VOGU-3710 file (C-alpha; in Angstrom, 3 decimals, decimal comma):
1> manrvyakew> -20,663/14,235/20,343  -20,855/10,528/18,347  -22,137/9,883/14,908  -23,392/7,105/15,404  -25,692/7,196/12,296  -23,225/8,413/9,658  -20,555/5,409/11,608  -23,123/2,968/10,685  -23,299/3,865/6,915  -19,541/3,153/6,536
11> ltfayknllt> -19,869/-0,285/8,196  -22,765/-1,131/6,285  -20,618/-0,951/2,897  -17,741/-2,376/5,071  -19,506/-5,165/6,102  -21,150/-6,071/2,553  -17,260/-6,074/1,150  -16,604/-8,274/4,323  -19,108/-10,791/3,373  -18,253/-10,772/-0,157
21> aqhlydvehf> -14,545/-11,397/1,232  -15,497/-14,595/2,764  -17,593/-16,166/0,459  -14,994/-15,846/-1,862  -12,717/-17,157/0,001  -14,429/-19,938/0,937  -15,290/-21,134/-2,818  -11,479/-21,152/-3,055  -11,389/-17,808/-5,533  -8,715/-15,636/-6,835
31> tdiiiidlqq> -6,353/-14,029/-3,851  -6,070/-11,220/-5,835  -9,824/-10,327/-5,729  -10,553/-11,404/-2,542  -7,651/-9,045/-1,305  -9,154/-5,871/-3,379  -12,337/-6,455/-0,998  -10,871/-7,439/2,213  -8,772/-3,753/1,398  -12,009/-2,190/0,949
41> alektlkall> -13,663/-3,303/4,388  -10,730/-2,309/6,260  -10,953/1,217/4,492  -14,454/1,273/5,641  -14,165/0,227/8,928  -11,617/2,491/9,731  -13,243/5,204/7,956  -16,493/4,130/10,610  -14,006/5,175/13,397  -13,102/8,414/11,839
51> ayqnlkipks> -16,970/9,101/11,405  -18,031/8,277/14,604  -16,029/10,918/16,167  -17,053/13,708/13,790  -13,286/13,680/11,971  -12,491/14,694/8,486  -12,394/11,514/6,607  -9,567/12,065/4,130  -10,122/10,788/0,394  -7,198/7,840/1,172
61> hyldelsslt> -6,683/4,271/0,466  -3,654/4,069/2,715  -5,152/1,779/5,323  -2,075/2,787/8,144  -2,214/6,395/7,438  -6,194/5,999/8,493  -5,329/3,818/11,171  -3,301/6,491/12,542  -5,967/9,039/12,674  -8,127/7,282/15,581
71> elisftdddl> -7,644/6,754/19,197  -10,586/4,681/19,860  -8,612/1,211/18,328  -4,995/0,886/18,923  -2,859/-1,402/16,436  0,089/-2,883/16,728  3,169/-3,340/14,408  2,172/-6,537/13,403  -1,640/-4,899/12,695  0,232/-1,986/10,852
81> tllerttdfy> 2,304/-4,030/8,959  -0,524/-5,968/7,658  -2,482/-3,018/6,878  0,394/-1,420/4,754  0,963/-4,813/2,677  -2,704/-4,839/2,223  -2,570/-1,173/1,261  0,056/-2,034/-1,285  -1,778/-5,116/-2,951  -4,688/-2,705/-3,699
91> kddrypnpny> -2,778/0,385/-5,104  -0,376/-1,506/-6,928  -1,329/-4,985/-7,575  -4,912/-4,239/-8,924  -3,442/-3,587/-11,883  -1,163/-6,063/-14,266  2,195/-4,348/-13,921  6,351/-5,803/-13,862  5,994/-5,974/-9,807  2,538/-7,723/-9,801
101> tlptleetsl> 2,504/-10,711/-7,382  -0,499/-12,442/-6,326  -1,417/-12,797/-2,622  -0,578/-16,049/-1,023  -3,212/-17,821/0,359  -1,768/-17,370/3,854  -1,862/-13,674/3,511  -4,984/-13,934/2,249  -6,245/-15,775/4,884  -4,599/-14,052/7,664
111> tleftnelfd> -5,930/-10,389/6,174  -9,656/-12,078/6,487  -8,868/-13,328/10,039  -8,112/-9,827/11,443  -10,543/-8,178/9,092  -13,250/-9,971/10,894  -11,644/-9,378/13,964  -11,595/-5,694/13,282  -14,682/-4,950/12,427  -16,230/-6,969/15,382
121> kvclklnisk> -14,262/-4,902/17,613  -15,404/-1,524/15,834  -18,908/-2,701/15,939  -18,288/-3,421/19,577  -17,141/0,066/19,951  -19,739/1,545/18,567  -22,557/-0,520/20,033  -23,860/-1,336/16,435  -24,930/-4,978/15,371  -23,982/-6,940/12,592
131> eellnvd> -28,235/-7,539/12,401  -28,941/-3,525/11,946  -26,170/-3,136/8,921  -28,193/-5,840/6,876  -31,104/-4,665/8,430  -32,579/-2,874/5,120  -36,164/-1,295/5,103
//
């Protein structure tokens, strides 16, 4: 049986990260900071799918791995490449290191667009509206 309540909890946190990333993008903030919120939004959106299916939610930040655990949404090779690249920015580049690179504005824009589309697709699939997610009593 589907676990809509648990999925909604994950989507609520994902939506906050997504709205934060959108705001930071709109005010032309640093791309590396925006990508961290986008990675978190993607991770939590994927975990919402797992929660909905009552599957064990791994303590993993690897988006391509998380995407492979659900059958509710399918991903193209391009999607998986974007998920892998976003994971790389999150795990490798959030702290200075010899290989530190900033996401380009184009990469950030594409990731933001993909994250919005995936989030909307998941909300539609799980029949959860954005209004429900922001309705705090």
